[in-house]
KEGURO-667994 format. One line per field, with one value per residue: residue number from 1; residue in one letter; x, y, z of N, C-alpha, C, O in turn. Coordinates in Angstrom, 2 decimals. Layout:
nr <- [NUM ...]
rest <- [A ...]
n_u <- [X ...]
n_v <- [Y ...]
n_w <- [Z ...]
ca_u <- [X ...]
ca_v <- [Y ...]
ca_w <- [Z ...]
c_u <- [X ...]
c_v <- [Y ...]
c_w <- [Z ...]
o_u <- [X ...]
o_v <- [Y ...]
o_w <- [Z ...]
END
This chain:
nr <- [1 2 3 4 5 6 7 8 9 10 11 12 13 14 15 16 17 18 19 20 21 22 23 24 25 26 27 28 29 30 31 32 33 34 35 36 37 38 39 40 41 42 43 44 45 46 47 48 49 50 51 52 53 54 55 56 57 58 59 60 61 62 63 64 65 66 67 68 69 70 71 72 73 74 75 76 77 78 79 80 81 82 83 84 85 86 87 88 89 90 91 92 93 94 95 96 97 98 99 100 101 102 103 104 105 106 107 108 109 110 111 112 113 114 115]
rest <- [D K D Y A Q G E L E D L R A R Y D A T F K E V A E M K A K L E D C V A A R G K L E R E K K Y L D I D L K A A T E Q Q D L L A K S L E D V Q S Q A Q E A S T L A S D E A K Q I S A L K T K I A A L E G Q L G S K G N E V Q D L R A Q V Q]
n_u <- [83.62 83.49 82.02 79.67 78.83 78.54 76.38 74.42 74.19 73.23 70.80 69.59 69.43 67.67 65.38 65.00 64.49 62.12 60.48 60.51 59.21 56.69 55.90 55.70 53.61 51.56 51.43 50.52 48.01 46.85 46.76 44.94 42.70 42.31 41.72 39.37 37.76 37.54 36.12 33.73 32.86 32.31 30.25 28.37 27.85 26.57 24.38 23.15 22.35 20.54 18.69 17.73 16.51 14.56 13.05 12.07 10.53 8.67 7.38 6.22 4.48 2.81 1.61 0.29 -1.49 -3.04 -4.21 -5.71 -7.46 -8.84 -10.06 -11.67 -13.39 -14.65 -15.91 -17.65 -19.28 -20.41 -21.79 -23.65 -25.07 -26.11 -27.72 -29.64 -30.77 -31.80 -33.71 -35.42 -36.27 -37.63 -39.73 -40.99 -41.69 -43.48 -45.48 -46.22 -47.12 -49.30 -50.85 -51.22 -52.67 -55.04 -55.84 -56.29 -58.52 -60.30 -60.48 -61.70 -64.14 -65.12 -65.44 -67.33 -69.43 -69.79 -70.70]
n_v <- [-21.25 -21.74 -24.13 -23.22 -21.43 -23.21 -24.71 -22.74 -22.23 -24.68 -24.68 -22.47 -23.45 -25.56 -24.17 -22.69 -24.74 -25.74 -23.49 -23.18 -25.54 -25.05 -22.85 -24.08 -25.87 -24.01 -22.78 -24.92 -25.30 -22.84 -23.06 -25.19 -23.88 -21.90 -23.51 -24.72 -22.46 -21.74 -23.95 -23.64 -21.20 -21.97 -23.83 -22.06 -20.52 -22.43 -22.96 -20.47 -20.36 -22.52 -21.50 -19.28 -20.59 -22.06 -19.97 -18.82 -20.99 -21.08 -18.64 -19.17 -21.23 -19.84 -18.06 -19.92 -20.95 -18.66 -18.41 -20.79 -20.36 -18.15 -19.30 -21.14 -19.41 -18.23 -20.51 -21.06 -18.80 -19.13 -21.54 -20.69 -18.82 -20.57 -22.16 -20.29 -19.82 -22.36 -22.54 -20.47 -21.52 -23.79 -22.57 -21.35 -23.64 -24.83 -22.86 -23.03 -25.66 -25.32 -23.62 -25.35 -27.30 -25.89 -25.32 -27.87 -28.45 -26.63 -27.72 -30.15 -29.16 -27.96 -30.22 -31.53 -29.79 -30.01 -32.55]
n_w <- [43.77 41.06 41.01 42.11 40.16 38.09 39.08 39.17 36.44 35.48 36.83 35.65 33.04 33.41 34.24 31.91 30.06 31.19 30.96 28.19 27.51 28.67 27.13 24.63 25.17 25.72 23.24 21.68 22.87 22.21 19.41 19.24 20.28 18.32 16.13 17.08 17.30 14.61 13.69 15.15 14.10 11.46 11.95 13.03 10.79 9.14 10.78 10.78 8.11 8.12 9.93 8.54 6.37 7.77 8.82 6.46 5.59 7.67 7.23 4.74 5.48 7.23 5.43 3.80 5.67 6.17 3.62 3.51 5.66 4.66 2.42 3.74 5.08 2.87 1.84 3.94 3.86 1.32 1.75 3.64 2.12 0.17 1.81 2.55 0.03 -0.51 1.51 0.71 -1.73 -0.83 0.49 -1.71 -3.14 -1.35 -1.44 -4.15 -4.17 -2.53 -4.15 -6.28 -5.04 -4.48 -7.09 -7.92 -6.39 -7.53 -10.08 -9.50 -8.52 -10.84 -12.45 -11.00 -11.38 -14.10 -14.43]
ca_u <- [82.95 83.21 80.92 78.47 78.45 78.07 75.06 73.52 74.01 72.34 69.48 69.05 69.08 66.47 64.25 64.80 63.82 60.74 59.77 60.36 58.17 55.43 55.57 55.28 52.28 50.62 51.27 49.65 46.64 46.38 46.42 43.69 41.63 42.09 41.03 38.01 37.03 37.22 35.04 32.51 32.42 31.69 28.97 27.47 27.46 25.57 23.17 22.50 21.69 19.39 17.71 17.11 15.61 13.43 12.23 11.37 9.52 7.62 6.64 5.39 3.41 1.87 0.86 -0.61 -2.55 -3.94 -4.97 -6.68 -8.48 -9.63 -10.88 -12.68 -14.37 -15.43 -16.77 -18.70 -20.20 -21.15 -22.71 -24.72 -25.88 -26.84 -28.76 -30.71 -31.44 -32.57 -34.87 -36.33 -36.87 -38.60 -40.90 -41.66 -42.28 -44.67 -46.51 -46.68 -47.92 -50.58 -51.61 -51.58 -53.77 -56.28 -56.21 -56.86 -59.88 -61.11 -60.72 -62.71 -65.40 -65.60 -65.85 -68.59 -70.46 -70.01 -71.42]
ca_v <- [-20.32 -22.39 -25.09 -22.43 -20.91 -24.37 -25.02 -21.68 -22.44 -25.83 -24.25 -21.61 -24.30 -26.32 -23.23 -22.37 -25.90 -25.78 -22.36 -23.53 -26.58 -24.38 -22.05 -25.02 -26.34 -22.90 -22.60 -26.02 -24.98 -21.72 -23.61 -25.93 -22.88 -21.28 -24.52 -24.85 -21.25 -21.87 -24.95 -23.02 -20.19 -22.70 -24.35 -20.92 -20.16 -23.41 -22.75 -19.25 -20.75 -23.33 -20.60 -18.51 -21.50 -22.36 -18.76 -18.73 -22.05 -20.64 -17.59 -19.83 -21.94 -18.83 -17.59 -21.00 -20.99 -17.52 -18.76 -21.83 -19.72 -17.32 -20.21 -21.69 -18.34 -18.13 -21.69 -20.88 -17.79 -19.77 -22.51 -19.91 -18.30 -21.70 -22.55 -19.29 -20.07 -23.60 -22.20 -19.69 -22.45 -24.63 -21.72 -21.22 -24.95 -24.97 -21.97 -23.62 -26.84 -24.80 -23.17 -26.55 -27.94 -25.13 -25.53 -29.22 -28.34 -25.95 -28.70 -31.09 -28.43 -27.82 -31.57 -31.80 -28.95 -30.52 -33.82]
ca_w <- [42.89 39.79 41.24 42.33 38.85 37.33 39.62 38.72 35.01 35.34 37.30 34.59 31.90 33.78 34.18 30.50 29.46 31.71 30.34 26.78 27.45 28.95 25.95 23.59 25.55 25.51 21.79 21.22 23.34 21.40 18.09 19.43 20.44 17.01 15.31 17.62 16.93 13.17 13.56 15.67 13.13 10.33 12.43 13.15 9.42 8.71 11.59 10.27 6.87 8.52 10.56 7.46 5.64 8.65 8.89 5.18 5.61 8.59 6.54 3.73 6.17 7.73 4.26 3.43 6.68 5.88 2.42 3.87 6.49 3.77 1.63 4.64 5.29 1.63 1.77 4.94 3.33 0.22 2.34 4.26 1.01 -0.41 2.77 2.40 -1.25 -0.35 2.33 -0.13 -2.70 -0.12 0.71 -3.01 -3.46 -0.50 -1.98 -5.41 -3.83 -2.04 -5.32 -7.04 -4.30 -4.69 -8.49 -7.97 -5.83 -8.54 -11.15 -8.99 -8.46 -12.21 -12.88 -10.33 -12.01 -15.46 -14.37]
c_u <- [82.55 82.05 79.60 77.94 77.91 76.66 74.03 73.21 73.05 70.92 68.81 68.62 67.80 65.24 63.94 64.06 62.36 59.90 59.51 59.24 56.79 54.96 55.05 53.87 51.23 50.37 50.36 48.20 46.04 45.96 45.12 42.50 41.29 41.33 39.58 37.17 36.62 36.07 33.71 31.96 31.76 30.32 27.94 26.96 26.37 24.27 22.41 21.74 20.43 18.29 16.99 16.11 14.37 12.49 11.43 10.25 8.35 6.76 5.71 4.21 2.36 1.00 -0.13 -1.78 -3.55 -4.81 -6.06 -7.81 -9.40 -10.57 -11.99 -13.77 -15.26 -16.39 -17.92 -19.74 -21.05 -22.17 -23.89 -25.65 -26.72 -27.96 -29.94 -31.49 -32.31 -33.83 -35.90 -37.01 -37.90 -39.89 -41.70 -42.38 -43.54 -45.80 -47.10 -47.53 -49.30 -51.45 -52.10 -52.74 -55.08 -56.75 -56.84 -58.29 -60.81 -61.47 -61.79 -64.09 -66.00 -66.10 -67.22 -69.72 -70.81 -70.85 -72.76]
c_v <- [-20.96 -23.37 -24.35 -21.91 -22.04 -24.73 -24.00 -21.86 -23.60 -25.48 -23.38 -22.43 -25.08 -25.40 -22.84 -23.51 -25.98 -24.67 -22.64 -24.55 -25.95 -23.56 -22.95 -25.55 -25.26 -22.67 -23.68 -25.76 -23.85 -22.20 -24.41 -24.97 -22.23 -22.25 -24.68 -23.64 -21.31 -22.84 -24.36 -21.97 -20.84 -23.25 -23.23 -20.51 -21.12 -23.24 -21.51 -19.55 -21.56 -22.46 -19.78 -19.37 -21.83 -21.16 -18.59 -19.78 -21.65 -19.56 -18.18 -20.56 -20.98 -18.31 -18.66 -21.10 -19.85 -17.83 -19.77 -21.22 -18.85 -18.19 -20.83 -20.67 -18.19 -19.30 -21.57 -19.89 -18.38 -20.76 -21.80 -19.36 -19.41 -22.16 -21.58 -19.53 -21.32 -23.32 -21.42 -20.58 -23.35 -23.85 -21.57 -22.52 -25.16 -24.10 -22.53 -24.86 -26.42 -24.34 -24.36 -27.26 -27.22 -25.26 -26.91 -29.22 -27.66 -26.90 -29.69 -30.42 -28.28 -29.17 -31.88 -31.00 -29.49 -31.78 -33.53]
c_w <- [41.57 39.93 41.41 40.99 38.00 37.78 39.16 37.23 34.76 35.77 36.24 33.38 32.18 33.72 32.73 29.82 29.90 31.06 28.87 26.60 27.69 27.75 24.83 23.89 25.32 24.03 21.22 21.63 22.52 20.01 18.16 19.53 19.11 16.11 15.77 17.24 15.47 12.95 14.03 14.71 11.93 10.74 12.55 11.77 8.92 9.49 11.15 8.98 7.19 9.13 9.50 6.69 6.48 8.76 7.60 5.12 6.52 7.94 5.48 4.37 6.71 6.59 3.82 4.40 6.46 4.67 2.73 4.71 5.63 2.94 2.49 4.91 4.06 1.51 2.76 4.46 2.21 0.76 2.98 3.20 0.38 0.51 2.69 1.11 -1.17 0.45 1.52 -1.15 -2.03 0.14 -0.58 -3.38 -2.64 -1.02 -3.27 -5.16 -3.32 -3.20 -6.14 -6.36 -4.52 -6.12 -8.64 -7.44 -6.84 -9.66 -10.70 -8.94 -9.87 -12.75 -12.28 -10.98 -13.41 -15.39 -13.89]
o_u <- [81.45 81.19 78.55 76.73 76.93 75.82 72.91 72.07 72.16 69.95 67.61 67.59 66.95 64.19 62.78 63.11 61.47 58.76 58.42 58.43 55.83 53.78 54.07 53.04 50.14 49.24 49.51 47.27 44.86 44.92 44.29 41.45 40.12 40.41 38.68 36.00 35.49 35.17 32.69 30.75 30.76 29.36 26.77 25.78 25.37 23.18 21.18 20.62 19.37 17.11 15.77 15.00 13.26 11.28 10.24 9.15 7.19 5.54 4.56 3.09 1.16 -0.21 -1.28 -2.92 -4.76 -6.00 -7.19 -8.99 -10.61 -11.75 -13.11 -14.95 -16.47 -17.55 -19.05 -20.94 -22.26 -23.30 -25.03 -26.87 -27.90 -29.05 -31.09 -32.71 -33.42 -34.91 -37.10 -38.21 -38.94 -40.99 -42.93 -43.52 -44.56 -46.96 -48.31 -48.53 -50.31 -52.65 -53.23 -53.66 -56.12 -57.95 -57.81 -59.16 -61.96 -62.59 -62.69 -65.09 -67.20 -67.11 -68.12 -70.84 -71.97 -71.66 -73.58]
o_v <- [-20.75 -23.43 -24.79 -21.95 -21.86 -25.04 -24.35 -21.67 -23.50 -25.92 -23.52 -22.16 -25.23 -25.80 -22.69 -23.27 -26.24 -24.89 -22.38 -24.45 -26.28 -23.58 -22.62 -25.66 -25.53 -22.39 -23.38 -25.98 -23.89 -21.79 -24.32 -25.21 -22.03 -21.85 -24.77 -23.78 -20.96 -22.60 -24.55 -21.84 -20.33 -23.14 -23.41 -20.19 -20.68 -23.38 -21.49 -19.07 -21.32 -22.67 -19.60 -18.93 -21.87 -21.33 -18.25 -19.48 -21.87 -19.58 -17.76 -20.51 -21.26 -18.13 -18.34 -21.31 -20.06 -17.53 -19.64 -21.54 -18.82 -17.86 -21.01 -21.01 -18.04 -19.12 -21.95 -20.10 -18.17 -20.82 -22.27 -19.41 -19.21 -22.50 -22.00 -19.45 -21.34 -23.82 -21.68 -20.42 -23.64 -24.38 -21.64 -22.51 -25.61 -24.52 -22.51 -25.09 -27.05 -24.63 -24.39 -27.75 -27.84 -25.30 -27.09 -29.89 -28.07 -26.90 -30.02 -31.05 -28.45 -29.20 -32.42 -31.50 -29.42 -32.01 -34.44]
o_w <- [41.05 39.05 40.93 40.73 37.27 36.94 38.80 36.82 33.92 35.15 35.96 32.76 31.31 33.22 32.35 29.08 29.08 30.67 28.36 25.68 26.99 27.39 24.17 22.99 24.81 23.61 20.38 20.85 22.17 19.50 17.25 18.94 18.80 15.40 14.94 16.89 15.12 12.15 13.38 14.54 11.42 9.99 12.21 11.61 8.35 8.93 11.15 8.78 6.60 8.85 9.57 6.39 5.95 8.79 7.65 4.65 6.18 8.08 5.35 3.86 6.67 6.76 3.49 3.98 6.55 4.67 2.27 4.51 5.85 2.77 2.02 4.95 4.19 1.14 2.44 4.63 2.16 0.27 2.88 3.34 0.08 0.04 2.76 1.10 -1.70 0.12 1.61 -1.41 -2.63 0.01 -0.56 -3.85 -3.16 -1.04 -3.47 -5.84 -3.63 -3.23 -6.62 -7.01 -4.72 -6.37 -9.39 -7.98 -7.00 -10.15 -11.47 -9.27 -10.08 -13.45 -12.93 -11.11 -13.84 -16.28 -13.74]
END
């Protein structure tokens, strides 16, 4: 009986030691998980900050693009208006040249009459 009890006691001690070791391993794994979670939460915080900055930059770039497109449209309109003005001036110049030519003919006719 005594030997049997001694064997049971040693078996219980061995199981206790094994359980204690398992608990210690689980505790270490839990601590690793908690540390990893903390690290991931910090990384997420930095990524959120980066995302916010990137979104703000994208908004600024979109606004800049709108401004450039608006300026390009204004420049196109101005160029079109200037082309119309140039065409009108060319027409006026041609008319004035025609008048000048006819005045030149009148001057020649008058010279011919004077002589």
